[in-house]
C-alpha positions as CSV (number, residue, x, y, z in Angstrom):
1,M,0.2,0.0,-0.3
2,H,1.6,3.3,-1.1
3,P,-1.1,6.0,0.5
4,W,1.1,9.1,-0.9
5,L,2.7,8.9,-4.5
6,F,4.8,12.5,-4.4
7,G,4.2,15.9,-3.1
8,V,5.9,19.3,-4.2
9,D,5.5,22.4,-1.5
10,L,3.4,25.3,-3.6
11,P,3.7,29.2,-1.8
12,V,1.1,29.5,-0.6
13,V,-1.6,26.3,-0.9
14,G,1.5,24.6,0.8
15,R,2.4,21.2,0.8
16,F,0.3,19.6,-2.5
17,E,0.7,15.6,-2.9
18,I,-1.0,13.2,-4.9
19,S,-2.0,10.8,-3.2
20,A,-3.4,7.2,-4.5
21,Y,-6.5,7.7,-3.1
22,F,-6.6,11.4,-5.3
23,L,-5.7,9.5,-8.0
24,W,-8.4,7.1,-7.9
25,I,-11.2,9.3,-7.7
26,V,-9.7,11.4,-10.8
27,V,-10.2,8.2,-12.3
28,G,-13.9,7.4,-11.3
29,C,-14.5,10.8,-12.2
30,V,-13.7,9.9,-15.8
31,L,-15.0,6.7,-15.8
32,A,-18.2,7.9,-14.8
33,A,-17.7,10.8,-17.3
34,H,-17.7,7.9,-19.6
35,V,-20.4,6.2,-18.6
36,V,-22.9,9.5,-18.7
37,A,-21.8,10.6,-22.8
38,R,-22.5,6.5,-23.4
39,E,-25.8,7.1,-21.6
40,A,-27.3,10.5,-22.8
41,E,-26.0,9.2,-26.9
42,A,-28.2,6.1,-26.4
43,E,-31.3,8.4,-24.1
44,G,-30.9,10.1,-27.7
45,E,-29.4,13.0,-25.5
46,D,-26.6,15.6,-26.6
47,P,-23.6,14.0,-24.9
48,R,-22.0,17.6,-24.6
49,A,-25.2,18.8,-22.1
50,A,-24.7,15.2,-20.2
51,L,-20.8,16.3,-20.2
52,L,-22.1,19.4,-18.8
53,L,-23.8,18.8,-16.5
54,T,-21.5,16.1,-14.8
55,V,-18.7,18.1,-14.3
56,L,-20.7,21.1,-12.4
57,A,-22.9,18.1,-10.5
58,I,-18.9,17.6,-9.5
59,A,-17.6,20.1,-8.5
60,G,-20.8,20.2,-6.4
61,G,-20.7,17.6,-4.8
62,S,-16.8,18.0,-4.1
63,V,-17.8,20.9,-2.9
64,G,-20.5,19.2,-0.5
65,A,-18.6,16.1,0.6
66,R,-15.9,18.2,2.0
67,L,-18.5,20.1,4.0
68,G,-19.2,17.3,5.1
69,H,-16.1,16.0,6.6
70,V,-15.4,19.0,8.6
71,P,-18.1,18.7,11.7
72,T,-15.7,14.9,11.9
73,R,-12.4,16.6,11.7
74,W,-13.2,20.2,13.4
75,D,-10.0,20.2,15.2
76,V,-7.8,19.4,12.0
77,Y,-9.6,22.3,9.9
78,V,-9.6,24.7,12.5
79,D,-5.9,24.1,13.2
80,D,-5.4,24.2,9.6
81,P,-7.9,26.4,7.8
82,L,-6.3,25.9,4.0
83,R,-6.8,22.3,4.4
84,V,-10.1,23.3,3.2
85,F,-9.4,23.4,-0.5
86,Q,-6.3,20.5,-0.2
87,F,-9.1,18.2,-1.7
88,W,-6.7,15.7,-2.6
89,R,-5.7,15.2,0.6
90,G,-9.1,13.1,1.1
91,G,-11.1,14.0,4.0
92,L,-15.0,13.8,1.4
93,V,-17.9,12.1,3.0
94,F,-20.1,10.5,0.2
95,Y,-23.4,11.4,1.4
96,G,-22.4,15.2,1.6
97,G,-20.9,15.2,-2.3
98,L,-24.6,12.6,-3.3
99,I,-26.4,16.0,-1.7
100,G,-23.7,18.6,-3.5
101,G,-24.2,16.8,-6.6
102,L,-28.2,16.6,-6.9
103,V,-28.5,20.7,-5.6
104,T,-26.6,21.7,-8.5
105,G,-28.2,19.0,-10.8
106,V,-31.2,20.7,-10.1
107,A,-30.6,23.7,-10.5
108,W,-28.4,23.6,-13.3
109,C,-31.5,21.6,-14.8
110,R,-34.5,24.6,-14.0
111,V,-31.1,26.4,-15.8
112,R,-31.6,24.7,-19.1
113,G,-35.1,23.7,-18.9
114,L,-34.1,19.9,-18.6
115,S,-36.4,17.4,-16.8
116,F,-33.7,16.4,-14.2
117,I,-36.0,13.4,-13.8
118,R,-34.6,12.8,-17.2
119,M,-30.9,13.8,-16.6
120,A,-30.3,11.7,-13.2
121,D,-32.0,8.3,-14.8
122,I,-28.8,8.6,-17.4
123,C,-26.0,9.7,-15.2
124,A,-27.2,7.1,-11.8
125,P,-25.2,4.4,-13.2
126,A,-22.2,6.8,-13.5
127,V,-22.6,7.4,-9.9
128,A,-22.0,3.4,-8.4
129,V,-19.3,4.3,-11.2
130,G,-18.0,6.2,-9.7
131,L,-18.4,5.3,-5.5
132,A,-16.4,1.7,-6.7
133,F,-13.3,3.2,-7.6
134,G,-13.8,5.6,-4.8
135,R,-13.3,2.9,-3.2
136,I,-10.5,1.5,-3.9
137,G,-9.2,4.8,-2.9
138,C,-10.3,4.6,0.7
139,F,-8.2,1.1,1.0
140,S,-5.1,2.7,-0.2
141,V,-5.3,4.7,1.9
142,G,-6.2,3.2,4.9
143,C,-9.3,4.8,5.5
144,C,-13.3,3.8,5.8
145,Y,-12.1,0.7,7.6
146,G,-14.1,-2.6,8.8
147,R,-13.9,-4.1,11.9
148,P,-10.9,-7.1,13.8
149,I,-11.9,-10.3,12.4
150,D,-12.1,-13.7,14.4
151,W,-13.3,-16.6,11.6
152,P,-13.4,-20.1,13.0
153,F,-12.9,-20.8,9.3
154,G,-9.4,-18.8,8.4
155,I,-9.0,-14.5,7.7
156,E,-7.4,-15.6,4.5
157,W,-7.9,-12.7,1.3
158,P,-10.3,-11.6,0.4
159,W,-12.1,-11.9,3.5
160,A,-9.7,-10.0,6.0
161,V,-6.8,-7.3,5.4
162,V,-4.1,-6.0,8.2
163,F,-2.4,-2.3,7.3
164,L,0.5,-1.2,9.0
165,E,0.1,2.3,7.8
166,G,-2.4,4.7,6.7
167,Q,-4.6,6.7,8.6
168,A,-6.1,2.5,9.7
169,P,-5.5,4.0,13.6
170,S,-2.4,2.4,15.3
171,A,-4.0,0.5,18.0
172,L,-5.5,-1.6,14.3
173,R,-2.3,-1.6,12.7
174,G,-1.0,-5.6,12.0
175,V,-4.7,-6.2,13.1
176,A,-7.1,-8.4,10.8
177,L,-9.9,-6.3,9.7
178,H,-12.8,-6.4,7.5
179,P,-11.8,-5.1,4.2
180,T,-14.9,-3.0,4.0
181,Q,-13.7,-1.2,1.4
182,N,-13.2,-3.9,-0.7
183,Y,-16.8,-4.9,0.0
184,A,-17.9,-1.2,-0.2
185,T,-16.5,-1.7,-4.5
186,L,-17.8,-5.1,-5.1
187,G,-21.3,-3.7,-4.3
188,A,-21.0,-0.3,-6.2
189,L,-20.0,-2.5,-9.7
190,A,-23.1,-4.8,-8.4
191,I,-25.3,-1.7,-8.1
192,F,-24.0,-0.3,-11.6
193,A,-24.9,-3.6,-12.8
194,A,-28.3,-3.7,-12.0
195,V,-29.2,0.5,-12.9
196,A,-27.8,0.2,-16.1
197,L,-30.3,-3.2,-16.3
198,I,-32.9,-0.4,-14.8
199,R,-32.1,1.8,-17.6
200,R,-33.1,-0.9,-20.5
201,R,-35.3,-2.0,-19.4
202,R,-37.1,0.6,-17.4
203,D,-41.5,1.1,-17.6
204,F,-41.4,4.7,-16.7
205,E,-38.3,8.2,-16.1
206,G,-37.0,7.4,-13.0
207,Q,-36.5,4.6,-12.2
208,A,-33.3,4.1,-12.3
209,I,-31.9,6.6,-9.9
210,T,-35.0,5.8,-7.1
211,A,-33.7,2.2,-7.8
212,L,-29.8,3.7,-7.1
213,L,-31.8,5.4,-3.5
214,M,-33.1,2.0,-2.6
215,L,-30.1,0.0,-3.0
216,Y,-27.1,1.7,-2.3
217,G,-29.0,3.2,1.1
218,G,-29.7,-0.3,1.5
219,W,-26.0,-1.8,0.9
220,R,-25.0,1.0,2.8
221,S,-27.0,0.8,5.8
222,F,-25.7,-3.0,6.1
223,L,-22.2,-2.4,5.4
224,E,-22.1,-0.1,8.6
225,L,-22.4,-3.6,10.7
226,F,-19.0,-4.6,9.6
227,R,-17.1,-1.1,9.4
228,F,-15.3,0.0,12.4
229,D,-14.7,4.0,12.0
230,A,-17.0,5.9,14.9
231,I,-15.1,9.3,13.1
232,R,-18.7,10.2,11.8
233,G,-20.3,9.8,14.9
234,F,-23.4,7.6,16.5
235,V,-27.5,8.5,16.4
236,F,-28.4,9.1,19.9
237,P,-26.1,7.1,20.8
238,E,-27.6,8.2,24.9
239,Y,-30.8,5.8,23.8
240,L,-29.1,3.6,21.5
241,G,-26.0,3.0,21.9
242,Q,-23.2,2.8,19.3
243,N,-26.0,0.1,17.2
244,L,-27.2,3.0,15.0
245,S,-24.4,4.7,12.7
246,T,-25.1,8.4,11.5
247,S,-24.8,6.6,8.4
248,Q,-27.4,4.6,8.5
249,A,-29.2,7.5,9.6
250,V,-28.8,8.8,6.9
251,S,-28.9,4.8,4.5
252,I,-32.9,4.3,6.1
253,P,-34.2,8.0,4.4
254,M,-32.7,7.3,1.5
255,V,-34.4,4.2,0.9
256,L,-37.8,5.2,1.8
257,G,-37.3,8.8,-0.3
258,G,-36.9,6.7,-2.9
259,A,-39.5,3.9,-2.7
260,I,-41.7,6.8,-2.2
261,A,-40.3,8.3,-4.9
262,Y,-40.3,5.2,-7.1
263,V,-44.5,4.6,-6.7
264,L,-45.0,8.2,-7.1
265,L,-43.7,8.4,-9.7
266,R,-44.8,4.8,-11.6
267,R,-48.0,5.6,-10.7
268,R,-47.5,9.7,-12.3
269,A,-46.6,7.5,-15.7
270,N,-49.3,5.4,-15.2
271,R,-51.7,8.1,-15.3
272,G,-49.7,10.0,-18.6
273,G,-48.6,12.4,-16.9
């Protein structure tokens, strides 16, 4: 594992380092943009307009992902405010990025007079692609790590990983952990395949994006059972203990919201609206 690839010192900005995490994020964004262009062309939409939407959504998502991370490491950003702008150093939260991307996408579609639901359907498979490669980046730097694993039938790869450096805390280095980053990658690839298939066979506009919300929300809630990075905290720990993580508290409404939107959009389509 090589968390940092290279770095240089720049005036004002400070130390500019390219991490494996940042590299995989870039790879994911590029591949996601390619998927969007192909989906738009297949749908009869202008690929350039779809790519512009993708670039804007990635920019808005990056801001949202950073803002989502700041509260979890407030002490770090207070001591080094410029770090807020140093995206290459990591520190991104997916749900913050999703919200930022959605807000940006809605605003852009309103300005251009486009159907947000239609464009969201086009972009839905690409979101899963970007997420899959982003989680490879998480694995490369040791963040989003899993719980210690001690299964009676062995802890050989791919069922365990041992970090000797990176962001995993020192107490867990050298300890066999669930490779939750790889679980997330495999899940995202499976979601991509499912959402792409749904898009090909969809019965109404919005079926792909609502399926993405439900599938990812459900998978993330399940994945939290194996994760051990408690930095994002828990909801109502005084009443529930450490049984409902912040990510689960976001995932569950995401599944419910996706299900409600699925039903409403389907009914509207059946009525010919």
